[in-house]
C-alpha positions in Angstrom: 110.9 142.8 141.4 113.1 139.8 142.2 110.7 138.8 145.1 107.8 138.8 142.7 109.7 136.7 140.1 110.9 134.3 142.9 107.4 133.9 144.2 106.0 133.2 140.7 108.7 130.6 140.1 107.9 128.8 143.4 104.2 128.9 142.6 104.8 127.5 139.1 107.0 124.8 140.4 104.5 123.7 143.1 101.7 123.8 140.6 103.6 121.7 138.1 104.6 119.2 140.8 101.0 118.9 141.9 99.8 118.2 138.4 102.5 115.5 138.0 101.8 113.7 141.3 98.0 114.2 141.3 97.5 111.5 138.6 99.4 108.9 140.7 97.7 109.9 143.9 94.2 109.8 142.4 94.9 106.4 140.8 96.3 104.9 144.1 93.3 106.2 146.2 90.9 104.8 143.6 92.6 101.3 143.6 92.8 101.2 147.4 89.1 102.1 147.7 88.3 99.2 145.3 90.4 96.9 147.5 93.1 96.5 144.9 96.9 96.5 145.3 98.2 99.8 143.7 99.3 99.1 140.1 102.2 101.5 140.5 103.8 99.1 143.1 103.8 96.2 140.7 107.1 97.3 139.4 108.7 96.1 142.6 107.3 92.6 142.3 109.1 91.5 139.2 112.6 91.6 137.7 113.4 95.0 136.2 114.0 93.7 132.7 113.4 95.8 129.6 110.4 93.7 128.6 108.9 93.9 132.1 109.4 97.6 132.3 107.7 98.2 128.9 104.8 96.0 130.0 104.5 97.8 133.3 104.5 101.2 131.6 101.8 100.1 129.1 99.6 98.5 131.8 100.0 101.7 134.0 98.9 103.9 131.1 95.9 101.7 130.2 94.8 101.6 133.9 95.1 105.3 134.5 91.9 107.1 135.4 93.3 110.5 134.7 94.4 109.5 131.2 91.0 107.9 130.6 89.3 111.2 131.6 91.6 113.6 129.7 92.5 111.6 126.5 89.1 111.6 124.8 88.5 115.4 124.9 92.1 116.0 124.0 91.9 113.6 121.0 88.6 115.1 119.9 90.1 118.6 120.0 93.2 117.5 118.1 91.1 115.9 115.4 88.6 118.7 115.1 91.1 121.6 115.2 94.4 120.1 113.9 93.0 117.3 111.5 95.2 114.8 113.5 93.4 111.4 113.5 96.0 109.6 115.5 97.9 106.4 114.8 95.2 104.5 112.8 93.6 107.1 110.6 94.8 109.9 108.4 92.7 112.9 107.3 92.7 113.4 103.6 91.0 115.8 101.2 87.3 116.5 100.9 86.6 115.0 104.3 88.0 111.5 103.4 89.7 109.4 106.0 92.4 106.8 105.2 94.0 103.9 107.1 97.4 105.2 108.1 99.2 101.9 108.6 98.3 100.9 105.1 99.8 104.0 103.6 102.9 103.6 105.8 103.3 100.0 104.6 103.1 101.1 100.9 105.6 103.9 101.6 108.1 101.3 103.0 107.6 99.2 99.9 108.3 95.9 101.6 107.7 94.1 104.9 109.8 94.9 107.9 111.7 91.7 107.5 111.8 90.9 103.7 113.9 87.8 104.3 111.2 86.2 106.5 109.4 83.5 104.6 106.0 84.4 106.0 106.3 87.9 104.6 106.3 86.6 101.0 102.7 85.8 99.8 103.8 83.9 96.7 104.7 80.5 98.2 101.4 80.3 100.1 99.3 81.3 97.1 101.1 78.8 94.7 100.8 76.1 97.3 97.1 76.7 97.8 96.6 76.8 94.0 98.4 73.5 93.6 96.6 71.8 96.4 93.2 72.8 94.9 94.3 71.7 91.4 95.1 68.2 92.8 91.4 68.1 93.9 90.1 69.3 90.5 89.4 72.8 91.8 90.6 76.0 90.0 91.7 79.1 91.9 91.0 82.8 91.0 92.9 85.2 93.3 91.3 88.7 93.8 93.5 91.2 95.7 91.3 94.1 96.6 93.2 97.5 96.3 93.7 99.6 99.4 91.5 102.7 99.4 94.4 105.0 98.9 95.6 103.1 95.9 92.4 103.9 94.1 92.0 107.5 95.4 95.6 108.8 95.9 94.3 112.3 94.8 92.2 112.4 98.0 95.1 111.5 100.2 97.2 114.5 99.0 97.0 117.3 96.5 100.4 116.2 95.2 98.7 113.1 93.7 96.1 115.2 91.8 95.6 113.8 88.3 96.6 110.3 89.2 93.8 107.7 88.6 95.4 104.9 90.6 98.6 104.4 92.5 100.0 100.9 92.7 102.8 100.5 95.2 106.1 98.9 94.1 105.6 95.8 96.4 102.1 95.3 95.1 103.2 95.5 91.5 106.0 93.1 92.2 103.6 90.6 93.7 101.2 90.9 90.8 104.1 90.3 88.3 105.2 87.2 90.2 101.7 85.8 90.3 101.5 86.2 86.5 104.9 84.6 86.1 103.9 81.6 88.3 100.7 81.1 86.2 98.3 82.0 89.0 95.0 83.4 87.7 94.2 86.7 89.3 92.0 89.6 88.7 93.7 93.0 88.5 91.1 95.2 90.2 93.5 98.1 90.1 93.0 98.2 86.3 89.3 97.7 86.7 88.9 100.7 88.9 91.4 102.8 86.9 89.3 102.3 83.7 86.1 103.0 85.6 87.4 106.2 87.1 88.8 107.3 83.7 85.3 106.8 82.2 83.7 109.1 84.7 83.0 112.6 83.5 80.8 114.1 86.2 82.3 115.0 89.6 79.1 113.7 91.2 79.6 110.2 89.8 79.7 107.5 92.5 83.0 106.7 94.1 84.1 103.1 94.7 85.2 103.4 98.3 83.5 104.9 101.4 84.8 108.3 102.7 84.8 107.3 106.4 85.6 103.6 105.9 88.4 101.4 104.7 86.0 99.3 102.6 84.5 99.7 99.1 81.2 101.4 98.5 78.1 99.5 97.1 79.2 100.8 93.6 82.7 99.4 94.2 81.2 96.1 95.2 79.1 95.8 92.1 82.0 96.8 89.8 84.3 94.1 91.3 81.5 91.4 91.3 80.8 92.1 87.6 84.5 91.8 86.8 85.0 88.5 88.8 81.9 86.9 87.1 83.0 88.0 83.7 86.5 86.5 84.2 85.1 83.2 85.4 82.9 83.0 82.4 85.6 84.1 79.9 87.9 81.4 81.4 85.2 78.8 80.8 85.4 77.7 84.4 81.7 78.4 85.1 78.5 78.5 83.0 75.5 80.6 83.7 73.2 78.9 86.1 69.3 78.6 86.1 68.6 81.0 89.0 67.4 84.5 88.2 68.1 87.3 90.7 67.1 90.9 90.7 68.2 93.9 92.8 66.1 96.2 95.1 67.2 99.4 96.7 68.3 99.0 100.3 70.0 102.2 101.5 71.7 102.1 104.8 73.5 104.7 107.1 77.0 103.7 108.1 79.5 105.1 110.6 82.8 104.2 109.1 85.4 101.9 110.7 88.0 104.7 110.4 85.9 106.9 112.7 85.4 104.0 115.1 89.2 103.3 115.2 89.6 106.8 116.8 87.7 105.5 119.9 86.2 108.9 120.5 82.6 108.6 121.8 81.6 112.1 120.7 83.1 111.9 117.2 80.5 109.8 115.4 77.9 112.3 116.6 79.9 115.2 115.2 80.0 113.5 111.8 77.0 112.5 109.8 76.8 108.8 109.0 77.6 107.9 105.4 74.7 107.0 103.1 75.4 103.7 101.3 73.1 103.1 98.4 73.1 99.3 98.6 71.4 97.0 96.1 70.1 93.9 97.8 70.0 90.7 95.7 66.8 88.8 95.8 65.5 85.7 93.9 63.2 86.8 91.2 60.7 84.0 91.7 59.9 84.7 95.3 61.8 87.9 96.2 63.7 86.2 99.1 67.1 87.7 99.9 70.1 85.8 98.5 71.4 83.0 100.6 74.5 80.8 100.2 74.2 77.2 99.1 76.6 74.6 100.5 76.1 72.6 97.3 77.3 75.4 95.1 80.1 75.0 92.5 81.9 78.2 93.5 83.4 78.8 97.0 84.3 82.4 97.8 86.8 83.0 100.7 88.1 86.2 102.1 88.0 89.0 104.7 85.8 91.9 105.8 85.4 93.1 102.2 83.1 90.1 101.8 81.3 90.8 105.0 80.4 94.4 104.4 76.7 94.7 103.1 76.5 90.9 103.0 76.4 90.0 106.7 76.2 93.6 107.8 73.2 95.7 107.0 71.2 95.5 104.8 72.3 91.8 104.2 72.6 90.0 100.9 73.9 93.1 99.2 77.7 92.4 99.3 80.2 91.0 96.9 79.1 87.3 97.2 75.5 88.1 96.5 76.3 90.3 93.5 78.7 87.6 92.0 75.9 85.1 92.4 73.5 87.5 90.6 75.9 87.8 87.7 76.4 84.0 87.4 72.7 83.2 87.9 73.6 80.7 90.6 74.1 80.7 94.4 77.6 80.4 95.8 79.2 79.3 99.1 81.4 81.6 101.2 83.8 81.5 104.1 84.5 85.0 105.6 87.1 85.8 108.3 87.5 89.5 109.2 91.1 90.5 108.9 92.2 87.0 108.0 92.1 86.9 104.3 95.8 85.9 104.1 96.1 82.8 106.3 93.2 82.5 108.8 90.5 81.9 106.2 92.6 79.0 104.6 93.1 77.6 108.1 89.4 77.6 108.6 88.9 75.9 105.3 91.5 73.2 106.3 89.4 72.6 109.5 86.2 72.3 107.4 87.3 70.4 104.3 83.8 69.3 103.5 83.3 72.9 102.2 85.4 71.9 99.1 83.1 68.9 98.3 81.5 69.5 94.9 83.4 72.7 94.2 85.0 73.5 90.8 86.2 77.0 91.6 87.6 78.9 94.6 87.6 82.7 94.5 90.1 84.0 97.0 89.7 87.6 98.0 92.1 89.5 100.3 92.9 93.2 100.8 96.1 94.7 99.3 97.6 95.6 102.6 97.8 91.9 103.5 100.5 91.6 100.8 102.7 93.6 103.1 101.7 92.2 106.5 98.8 89.7 106.6 97.5 88.6 109.9 99.7 85.6 110.9 101.8 86.1 107.8 101.5 83.9 104.8 101.6 80.4 106.2 101.6 77.2 104.2 98.3 75.5 105.1 98.0 71.8 104.2 94.5 70.8 103.1 93.1 67.4 104.1 92.6 65.0 101.3 89.1 65.1 99.8 87.7 64.2 96.4 86.0 67.0 94.6 84.3 66.8 91.2 85.4 68.8 88.2 
């Protein structure tokens, strides 16, 4: 009996060792056949500092053929059987996916380094407001809620019955904007009221199930609220251009699915139907187009790009605000750069401010926690704009 157990132990040890060393062996043979120096030996060509070792480990993992072969099916099985969507996505209720880093940021309640000036959005927002005011241009700030803020009940059953969940840090920033006299639109309240008025479970939802972005219905609701605020403030008057809408449904595979980087997964899930409404000019039925001579400039991130520059085109936020105001707008869109990058682009192209009376600045809520490149102060070149 001892002989059998001893033999089994030897076999298990040898098999385990073979599995461990096979990955490195396969990788080295493949690299030598390609005429490359084995990546595993690079560790001997640099100082063994903590940073170099971490970089070596990361590069080794990314270059591994075995990991490349085994990771996709393992991730697919983990997602399908264990509802584990990895580091970027979180599986909610009713088949909804959420952006995990956004939820984690809200749970922390503040940036990793709250003392860092670039983590605080208020100085950058007030500075931008004041620079525009010197040029005779007014600013309306439009923070777009994270998906989980509007549908907390679809993240967890523990949030059942809650219409909207506004994180402490977000609420603090909104309070400070109000105290600083910055005009902003509270879309959290807009969506809360809209959800509260819904009585049928089949009513449209304002965000996409597979995506971080808003649905066509969510776009239209936000556009109506922005246009109404601009008119109520007396900053804009209705223009002479009449637009109408036409149905333009599209099928969309959400970005949260794509973040999983699993080739088989989009085929296992049905694309989401987006009942877009394309904006066209009434007189000739041509799709909406920006006009550089417009009074209103809209700047922001991918929430402006979706449906507008993506399929079906001319069906996004900018087009629907233009329809409500009966006049074309101008827009500057920078994916993921609603906090700082879009203002830097505007600083590089100051002519875009010529003739503008209003700037609508959209950015997603999660940028309040950790915007790309932080919240930098961006000086605008001097330019004369009309009121």
